[in-house]
C-alpha positions as CSV (number, residue, x, y, z in Angstrom):
1,M,0.2,0.0,-0.1
2,D,1.7,3.2,-0.9
3,T,1.6,6.7,0.7
4,Q,-1.2,8.3,-1.3
5,R,-3.6,5.4,-0.5
6,L,-2.9,6.1,3.1
7,I,-3.4,9.6,2.7
8,L,-7.0,8.8,1.2
9,L,-7.6,6.6,4.1
10,L,-6.5,9.2,6.4
11,V,-8.9,11.6,5.3
12,F,-11.6,9.0,5.2
13,F,-10.8,8.2,8.9
14,F,-11.1,11.9,9.7
15,S,-14.2,12.4,8.1
16,C,-16.0,9.4,9.5
17,L,-14.4,10.8,13.1
18,M,-16.3,14.2,12.3
19,L,-19.3,12.6,11.2
20,W,-19.5,10.2,13.9
21,D,-19.2,13.3,16.4
22,A,-21.5,15.5,14.7
23,W,-24.1,12.4,14.7
24,Q,-23.2,12.1,18.6
25,R,-24.4,16.1,18.9
26,K,-27.4,15.9,16.3
27,D,-30.7,16.9,17.7
28,L,-32.9,13.9,16.5
29,P,-36.5,14.8,15.7
30,P,-39.0,13.8,18.1
31,P,-41.2,11.0,17.6
32,G,-44.6,11.5,15.4
33,A,-46.9,10.0,18.4
34,P,-46.5,12.0,21.6
35,A,-45.5,10.8,24.5
36,S,-47.7,9.4,27.2
37,Q,-48.2,11.8,30.1
38,A,-47.1,11.2,33.6
39,A,-49.6,8.9,35.8
40,G,-52.5,10.7,36.9
41,A,-52.1,13.9,34.7
42,P,-55.1,15.4,32.8
43,A,-54.4,15.9,29.3
44,P,-53.1,19.0,28.1
45,A,-55.1,21.3,25.6
46,G,-54.0,24.2,23.5
47,N,-50.7,25.1,22.1
48,A,-49.8,27.7,24.5
49,V,-47.1,27.3,27.1
50,H,-49.6,27.7,30.0
51,D,-52.4,25.3,28.7
52,A,-49.6,23.0,27.3
53,A,-48.2,21.9,30.4
54,V,-50.2,20.9,33.7
55,P,-47.8,21.0,37.1
56,P,-46.0,17.9,37.3
57,A,-46.9,15.5,40.1
58,P,-44.0,13.6,42.3
59,T,-43.7,10.0,41.4
60,A,-45.1,7.9,44.0
61,G,-42.4,6.5,46.3
62,A,-39.6,8.8,44.9
63,L,-40.8,11.8,47.0
64,P,-43.5,11.9,49.5
65,G,-46.9,12.4,47.7
66,G,-49.0,15.3,46.9
67,A,-52.0,15.8,44.8
68,L,-51.9,17.2,41.6
69,P,-53.2,20.7,41.5
70,A,-56.4,21.9,39.4
71,G,-54.7,24.8,37.8
72,A,-57.8,26.7,38.2
73,G,-57.7,30.5,36.9
74,Q,-58.8,32.3,33.9
75,P,-56.2,33.6,31.3
76,P,-54.6,37.3,31.8
77,A,-56.2,39.7,29.9
78,P,-53.7,40.8,26.8
79,G,-50.7,42.8,27.9
80,A,-51.0,41.5,31.5
81,V,-47.0,41.0,31.7
82,L,-44.5,43.2,33.9
83,K,-41.5,44.4,31.9
84,V,-38.1,44.0,33.9
85,R,-34.7,45.8,32.8
86,T,-31.2,45.4,34.4
87,D,-27.9,46.2,32.5
88,R,-27.9,42.6,31.4
89,V,-31.4,41.6,30.2
90,A,-34.7,42.7,29.4
91,A,-37.5,40.5,30.6
92,E,-41.0,39.8,30.9
93,I,-43.1,38.1,33.6
94,S,-46.8,36.9,33.0
95,A,-49.8,37.4,35.3
96,R,-50.6,33.9,34.4
97,G,-48.5,31.4,36.3
98,G,-45.8,34.0,37.4
99,D,-43.8,32.6,34.5
100,L,-40.7,34.3,33.0
101,V,-41.8,34.0,29.2
102,R,-39.4,36.4,27.7
103,L,-35.6,37.3,28.2
104,E,-33.7,39.4,26.0
105,L,-29.9,39.5,26.1
106,L,-28.9,43.0,25.9
107,Q,-25.3,42.1,25.5
108,H,-25.5,39.4,22.5
109,R,-27.1,40.3,19.1
110,A,-29.5,38.3,17.4
111,T,-27.9,35.7,14.6
112,G,-27.9,37.1,11.3
113,K,-29.5,40.5,12.9
114,P,-26.6,42.6,14.5
115,E,-29.0,45.5,15.2
116,E,-31.3,43.2,17.4
117,N,-30.6,41.9,20.8
118,L,-30.7,37.7,21.1
119,V,-34.0,36.8,22.9
120,L,-33.2,33.6,24.3
121,L,-36.7,33.0,26.1
122,G,-39.5,34.0,24.2
123,A,-42.7,33.5,22.0
124,E,-40.9,32.2,18.8
125,H,-39.9,28.8,20.6
126,A,-42.7,29.2,23.1
127,Y,-39.8,29.1,25.6
128,A,-40.5,29.8,29.3
129,A,-39.3,29.2,32.8
130,Q,-42.1,28.1,34.9
131,S,-42.6,27.3,38.8
132,G,-45.3,26.7,41.1
133,L,-46.4,24.8,44.1
134,I,-47.9,21.2,44.5
135,G,-50.4,20.9,47.0
136,A,-54.1,21.1,48.0
137,G,-55.2,24.6,47.0
138,L,-51.8,26.0,46.2
139,P,-51.2,28.2,43.1
140,N,-49.1,26.8,40.3
141,H,-48.2,28.2,36.6
142,K,-51.8,28.0,35.5
143,S,-52.8,30.0,38.2
144,I,-53.0,34.1,38.0
145,W,-50.6,36.2,40.2
146,T,-51.0,39.7,40.9
147,L,-48.2,41.7,39.3
148,P,-46.7,44.7,41.4
149,A,-46.5,47.0,38.3
150,E,-46.2,47.2,34.6
151,S,-42.8,47.6,34.3
152,L,-39.6,47.9,36.8
153,E,-35.8,48.7,36.1
154,L,-32.5,48.2,38.2
155,K,-31.7,51.8,38.9
156,E,-28.3,53.0,38.9
157,G,-26.5,52.7,42.1
158,K,-28.5,49.7,42.8
159,N,-27.2,46.1,42.7
160,E,-30.6,44.0,43.2
161,L,-34.1,44.3,41.9
162,R,-36.8,42.3,43.9
163,I,-40.1,41.8,42.1
164,P,-42.7,40.1,44.5
165,L,-45.8,38.5,42.8
166,E,-48.8,37.5,44.8
167,A,-51.8,34.3,44.4
168,A,-54.2,33.5,46.9
169,I,-54.2,30.0,48.6
170,E,-57.6,28.4,48.7
171,G,-58.8,28.5,52.3
172,G,-57.0,31.8,53.0
173,G,-53.5,33.0,53.1
174,K,-51.3,33.6,49.8
175,V,-48.2,32.7,48.2
176,V,-45.5,35.3,47.3
177,K,-43.4,34.4,44.4
178,T,-40.2,36.8,44.3
179,Y,-37.7,37.4,41.3
180,V,-34.4,38.6,42.5
181,F,-32.6,40.0,39.4
182,R,-29.0,41.1,39.9
183,R,-26.6,43.6,38.3
184,G,-24.0,42.0,36.0
185,D,-25.5,38.8,36.5
186,Y,-27.4,36.2,34.6
187,L,-28.7,34.5,37.7
188,V,-32.0,35.1,39.0
189,D,-33.5,33.9,42.5
190,V,-36.9,32.5,42.2
191,E,-38.4,32.3,45.8
192,H,-41.5,30.8,46.9
193,K,-42.9,31.8,50.3
194,I,-46.2,31.0,52.2
195,V,-47.6,33.9,53.9
196,G,-50.7,33.6,56.4
197,A,-51.4,29.9,56.6
198,P,-49.2,26.7,57.3
199,A,-47.7,24.8,54.4
200,P,-49.9,21.9,53.8
201,D,-48.3,18.3,54.6
202,K,-46.1,16.7,52.0
203,A,-46.3,19.9,49.7
204,H,-43.5,20.4,46.8
205,A,-42.3,22.7,44.5
206,Y,-41.5,22.5,41.0
207,F,-39.3,24.3,38.4
208,Q,-39.5,23.5,34.7
209,L,-38.4,24.8,31.5
210,T,-40.5,24.5,28.4
211,R,-39.6,24.7,24.8
212,D,-40.4,23.4,21.4
213,D,-37.8,21.3,19.7
214,K,-37.3,23.6,17.0
215,A,-33.2,24.7,16.2
216,P,-32.4,28.1,17.0
217,A,-31.7,30.6,14.4
218,G,-28.4,30.3,12.4
219,T,-28.0,26.5,13.1
220,S,-26.5,24.9,9.8
221,S,-26.9,21.3,8.9
222,M,-22.9,21.6,7.9
223,M,-22.2,21.9,11.6
224,M,-24.4,19.6,14.2
225,T,-24.7,21.0,17.4
226,F,-27.1,19.9,20.3
227,T,-30.4,21.4,21.1
228,G,-32.0,19.4,24.0
229,A,-32.1,19.1,27.7
230,A,-29.3,18.3,30.0
231,I,-29.4,17.0,33.6
232,Y,-26.2,16.8,36.1
233,T,-25.9,14.9,39.2
234,E,-22.6,14.0,41.0
235,Q,-23.5,10.6,40.7
236,D,-24.6,10.0,37.0
237,K,-22.6,13.2,35.7
238,F,-23.4,14.9,32.6
239,Q,-26.4,13.4,30.9
240,K,-27.9,15.0,27.6
241,V,-31.6,14.1,26.6
242,D,-33.0,14.4,23.2
243,F,-36.1,15.8,22.8
244,A,-37.0,12.2,21.1
245,D,-36.6,10.7,24.6
246,F,-38.4,13.2,26.8
247,G,-40.9,10.7,28.7
248,G,-38.9,8.0,28.0
249,K,-37.9,5.3,30.6
250,D,-34.2,5.3,32.3
251,K,-33.0,8.1,29.7
252,H,-31.6,10.2,32.6
253,A,-31.2,10.4,36.4
254,T,-34.4,11.0,38.2
255,R,-33.5,10.8,41.9
256,S,-30.5,12.5,43.8
257,D,-29.7,15.1,46.3
258,N,-27.8,17.4,44.2
259,G,-27.4,18.5,40.8
260,W,-29.2,20.6,38.2
261,V,-31.4,20.5,35.0
262,A,-31.1,22.6,31.8
263,L,-32.3,23.2,28.3
264,L,-29.1,23.7,26.0
265,Q,-28.7,25.3,22.3
266,H,-25.6,26.4,20.6
267,Y,-24.0,28.9,22.8
268,F,-26.7,29.6,25.4
269,F,-28.8,27.8,28.1
270,S,-31.3,28.1,30.7
271,A,-31.0,26.0,34.3
272,W,-32.7,25.2,37.6
273,L,-29.8,25.3,40.1
274,P,-31.4,23.8,43.4
275,A,-29.2,23.8,46.5
276,A,-28.4,20.4,48.0
277,G,-31.2,18.3,49.1
278,E,-33.8,15.5,47.9
279,R,-34.9,16.3,44.4
280,E,-36.8,14.5,41.4
281,Y,-35.8,15.3,37.7
282,F,-38.3,14.8,34.8
283,T,-38.5,15.4,31.3
284,R,-41.9,15.4,29.5
285,K,-43.6,15.6,26.2
286,L,-46.4,17.8,25.9
287,D,-49.3,18.9,23.3
288,G,-48.3,21.3,20.9
289,N,-44.9,20.1,19.8
290,L,-43.7,21.3,23.3
291,F,-41.3,19.7,25.6
292,A,-40.5,20.2,29.7
293,A,-37.5,19.6,31.6
294,G,-37.5,20.3,35.5
295,V,-37.2,19.2,38.9
296,V,-39.3,18.6,42.0
297,L,-38.4,19.7,45.4
298,P,-40.2,19.0,48.9
299,F,-41.3,22.2,49.9
300,P,-39.4,22.9,53.2
301,G,-41.9,25.1,55.1
302,E,-42.2,28.6,55.0
303,S,-40.0,29.4,51.7
304,L,-37.9,27.8,49.2
305,T,-35.6,29.6,46.7
306,V,-33.9,28.0,43.6
307,P,-31.6,30.0,41.2
308,L,-32.4,30.4,37.7
309,F,-29.3,30.6,35.2
310,A,-30.4,31.9,31.5
311,G,-27.7,33.3,29.3
312,P,-24.4,32.6,27.7
313,Q,-22.1,29.5,27.9
314,E,-19.2,31.5,29.5
315,Q,-17.0,29.1,31.1
316,N,-15.2,31.4,33.3
317,R,-18.6,32.4,34.8
318,L,-20.1,29.1,34.9
319,E,-17.4,27.5,36.9
320,K,-18.1,29.7,39.6
321,I,-21.9,28.9,40.0
322,A,-22.3,25.3,40.2
323,P,-20.5,21.9,40.0
324,G,-20.3,20.5,36.3
325,L,-22.1,23.5,34.9
326,T,-19.0,24.4,32.7
327,L,-20.2,21.2,30.8
328,V,-23.1,22.6,29.0
329,V,-20.2,23.9,26.7
330,D,-20.1,20.2,25.6
331,Y,-17.0,19.0,23.6
332,G,-18.3,15.3,23.8
333,W,-15.6,12.5,23.9
334,L,-12.9,15.0,23.4
335,T,-13.4,17.2,26.5
336,M,-10.2,16.2,28.4
337,I,-8.6,17.2,25.4
338,A,-10.8,20.5,24.5
339,A,-11.2,21.9,27.5
340,P,-7.1,22.7,28.1
341,L,-7.3,23.9,24.6
342,F,-9.8,26.4,25.6
343,W,-8.2,27.5,28.8
344,I,-4.8,28.2,26.7
345,L,-6.8,30.0,24.0
346,E,-8.5,32.2,26.8
347,W,-5.2,32.8,28.3
348,I,-3.6,34.0,25.2
349,Y,-6.8,36.2,24.5
350,G,-6.2,37.6,27.7
351,Y,-3.0,39.2,26.7
352,I,-3.6,40.1,23.0
353,G,-7.5,41.1,23.4
354,N,-8.6,39.7,20.1
355,W,-9.7,36.2,19.6
356,G,-8.6,35.9,15.7
357,W,-4.9,36.5,16.9
358,A,-5.3,34.2,20.0
359,I,-6.3,31.5,17.1
360,I,-3.3,32.0,15.3
361,L,-1.2,32.1,18.1
362,L,-2.7,28.9,19.4
363,T,-2.4,27.4,16.0
364,V,1.4,28.1,16.1
365,L,1.7,26.7,19.5
366,I,0.1,23.5,18.5
367,K,2.3,23.2,15.7
368,A,5.5,23.6,17.7
369,V,4.4,20.9,20.0
370,F,3.6,18.3,17.6
371,F,6.9,19.6,15.4
372,P,8.8,16.2,16.0
373,L,5.8,14.2,15.0
374,S,5.2,16.4,11.9
375,A,8.6,16.6,10.8
376,A,8.9,12.9,10.7
377,S,5.8,12.6,8.9
378,Y,7.1,15.0,6.1
379,K,10.5,13.4,6.2
380,S,8.6,10.3,5.2
381,M,6.5,11.7,2.3
382,A,9.5,13.7,1.3
383,K,11.4,10.4,0.9
384,M,8.5,8.7,-1.0
385,R,8.3,11.8,-3.3
386,V,11.9,11.1,-4.1
387,L,11.2,7.5,-4.9
388,T,7.9,8.5,-7.2
389,P,10.1,8.0,-10.5
390,Q,11.3,4.4,-9.2
391,L,8.1,3.4,-8.2
392,M,6.4,4.5,-11.4
393,K,9.0,2.5,-13.3
394,L,8.1,-0.7,-11.3
395,K,4.5,-0.3,-11.6
396,E,5.4,-0.2,-15.5
397,T,7.6,-3.1,-15.3
398,Y,5.4,-5.5,-13.5
399,A,1.9,-4.2,-14.5
400,H,0.8,-7.8,-15.1
401,D,2.3,-9.4,-12.0
402,R,1.0,-7.5,-9.0
403,Q,2.6,-10.2,-6.4
404,R,6.1,-9.2,-7.9
405,M,5.7,-5.5,-8.0
406,N,4.7,-5.5,-4.3
407,T,7.6,-7.5,-3.6
408,E,10.0,-5.4,-5.3
409,M,8.5,-2.1,-3.8
410,M,8.9,-3.6,-0.2
411,E,12.4,-4.5,-1.1
412,M,13.0,-0.8,-2.2
413,Y,11.5,0.7,0.9
414,K,13.9,-1.6,2.7
415,R,17.0,-0.6,0.6
416,E,16.1,2.8,0.7
417,K,15.0,2.9,4.5
418,V,11.8,4.3,3.6
419,N,8.8,3.7,5.9
420,P,5.5,3.8,3.8
421,L,3.4,4.3,7.1
422,G,5.7,6.9,8.4
423,G,3.8,9.7,6.5
424,C,0.7,8.7,8.1
425,L,0.9,7.3,11.6
426,P,2.4,10.5,13.2
427,I,-0.8,12.4,11.7
428,L,-3.2,10.1,13.1
429,V,-1.8,11.0,16.7
430,Q,-2.6,14.4,15.9
431,I,-6.3,14.2,14.6
432,P,-8.0,14.2,18.2
433,V,-6.3,17.5,18.7
434,F,-7.4,18.9,15.6
435,I,-11.2,17.7,16.2
436,A,-10.9,18.9,19.8
437,L,-10.0,22.3,18.6
438,Y,-12.6,22.3,16.2
439,W,-15.2,21.9,18.5
440,V,-13.5,24.3,21.0
441,L,-13.8,27.0,18.2
442,L,-17.6,25.9,17.3
443,G,-18.5,26.1,20.9
444,T,-16.8,29.3,22.3
445,V,-19.7,32.0,23.0
446,E,-16.8,34.3,23.8
447,M,-16.0,34.4,19.8
448,R,-19.6,35.1,18.9
449,G,-19.9,38.8,17.7
450,A,-15.7,38.8,18.0
451,P,-13.9,40.7,15.1
452,W,-10.5,39.9,13.9
453,L,-9.5,42.5,11.2
454,G,-10.6,44.0,7.8
455,W,-13.9,42.1,6.7
456,I,-14.0,39.5,9.4
457,N,-16.5,41.3,12.3
458,D,-17.5,38.0,13.6
459,L,-15.7,34.8,14.1
460,S,-18.4,32.7,14.8
461,V,-20.2,33.3,11.4
462,K,-19.2,32.5,7.7
463,D,-16.8,34.8,6.1
464,P,-19.1,37.3,4.3
465,Y,-17.1,37.4,1.0
466,Y,-15.8,33.8,1.3
467,I,-12.0,34.8,1.2
468,L,-10.9,32.8,4.1
469,P,-12.2,29.6,2.7
470,L,-10.6,30.4,-0.8
471,L,-7.5,31.0,0.9
472,M,-7.8,27.6,2.9
473,G,-8.4,25.8,-0.5
474,V,-5.7,27.6,-2.4
475,S,-3.2,26.6,0.8
476,M,-4.5,22.7,0.3
477,F,-4.0,22.9,-3.0
478,V,-0.2,24.0,-2.8
479,Q,-0.1,21.0,0.1
480,T,-1.0,18.4,-2.4
481,K,1.8,19.4,-4.6
482,L,4.3,19.2,-2.2
483,N,3.3,15.7,-1.4
484,P,4.4,12.6,-3.6
485,T,2.6,12.4,-7.1
486,P,0.2,9.5,-6.9
487,P,1.5,6.6,-9.5
488,D,-2.5,5.7,-9.8
489,P,-4.4,8.4,-12.1
490,I,-7.6,7.7,-10.1
491,Q,-6.0,8.6,-6.9
492,A,-4.2,11.8,-8.7
493,K,-7.5,12.9,-9.6
494,I,-9.1,12.4,-6.0
495,M,-6.0,14.3,-4.6
496,T,-6.5,17.2,-7.2
497,W,-10.1,17.8,-6.5
498,L,-9.8,17.3,-2.6
499,P,-8.9,21.0,-2.2
500,V,-12.0,22.0,-3.9
501,A,-14.4,19.8,-1.9
502,F,-12.9,21.0,1.1
503,T,-13.3,24.7,0.1
504,F,-16.9,24.1,-0.8
505,M,-17.5,22.6,2.6
506,F,-15.8,25.4,4.5
507,L,-17.7,28.1,2.8
508,W,-20.3,27.6,5.7
509,F,-18.0,27.1,8.5
510,P,-17.4,29.9,11.1
511,A,-14.5,32.3,10.1
512,G,-12.6,31.3,13.3
513,L,-12.4,27.8,12.2
514,V,-11.4,28.7,8.6
515,L,-8.8,30.7,10.1
516,Y,-7.3,28.2,12.0
517,W,-7.4,25.6,9.3
518,T,-5.9,28.0,6.9
519,V,-3.1,29.0,9.3
520,N,-2.1,25.1,9.9
521,N,-1.9,24.7,6.1
522,I,0.0,27.6,5.7
523,L,2.4,26.3,8.7
524,S,2.7,22.9,7.0
525,I,3.7,24.2,3.7
526,A,6.4,26.0,4.9
527,Q,7.3,23.0,7.0
528,Q,7.0,20.3,4.4
529,W,8.9,22.7,1.8
530,Q,12.0,23.1,4.0
531,V,11.8,19.0,4.8
532,N,11.3,18.4,1.1
533,R,14.1,20.6,-0.2
534,M,16.6,19.3,2.5
535,I,15.9,15.5,1.3
536,E,16.0,16.3,-2.3
537,N,19.2,17.9,-1.8
538,A,20.6,15.3,0.4
539,S,19.5,12.7,-2.4
540,L,21.5,14.7,-5.1
541,K,24.4,14.8,-3.2
542,A,24.5,11.1,-2.9
543,R,24.3,10.5,-6.6
């Protein structure tokens, strides 16, 4: 087997790894038939978030019981929402359910619409954060809550904005649901407090996130990213749950005394983060193509507070909030390699303040680390390049005796001290690093909206003028010319058209990824050209 076939197999192997990794992340479509509802839950009706999701009941035996509430209450009048504004978010809280039904991130632009802010929670995906109490006569996310005002804003000089909502308890007393927004933070505390009445026996609180299964704007079929739920516990670690698996058996952890539940999408997520204590996690398929993921907690007495995070996947922020929360930036099976690569990339960015130049310097650093392996690979290919005329002659001489041809080729390799596998095996070692860096650059929200220079105003989206992909294609074409010429005409054509295929594929890749690949190719060209020159000069002197 000659080097060119090995290179083709290497490309095929690399492509298979990328496809398999993408398939692992792919957001599978939901099944055609809705999943069954929780035992004892009435069938939901309507397409609205409030109507679709009945409050969850604790599983018998998992947590102490509690009757499913009736969810009485009339829909609010149009416009019955409280508008909230801080330095980070613009939010809307609905009177019906006291739900957080809209969340606009003021420091992040909408995909493809730089003049608009990104809306994480909102009507487009029926995406809302809901909560309530489970117990006789207690209000839930289908009840009507009294709003304290039509709009509230975090004032200058203030670091906290508390927003109390009230709902009556049947038989007397009330529940006060208080949202606590803070300056410079995407964390919102949600507190439920019973006032004027004792807490019913075996009362529970639930906190859930509801959403449809449509991928967010900007999702590309060329780059599969995960949209779905995630549940983390110290026992079972990080578990992703596709929407297709909502309501299924044994798909995720259900009982624990720690952890959190989240809904993920590319770059952003929302999560309920209860403190340590007994809880039950659930995922449910609802009517109207809606899905709910959440947690049920015993109500401890007078009050219960659970933080809600809804914002970007900024790793330096997440690691300070909850254990395992950095795993929402999902690098899959290459996390052990990808996480250190991100830390190095972020460290470089901290010094130069530009993600584009940070990518270039990281590429140079990786090239330097793998220099011994790359040099061995290029030396082997350079020697094969020198031997190409002799190999062509052998193929012509023994065209009708393949066994003799292979024997003569092996003798030549042995005589010239050339290992035909030497050009590819060192590259195999580097492939996991290349794929890991691919996912780092694809999943780094800090790069979203980050400029490099000139026409590249956002490294997380494709090059608007396709200049980088074309440069990448040219660099790849030059690389193929530095490799040994394939003796087989079919292989030669494949190697010639390979840069064209890769260029077409990279047209839709984020500019940051294409920048990395282009710089890597340029460095490889320089190294391979130098090695080829040295080997060819040595061969001439030997003659």
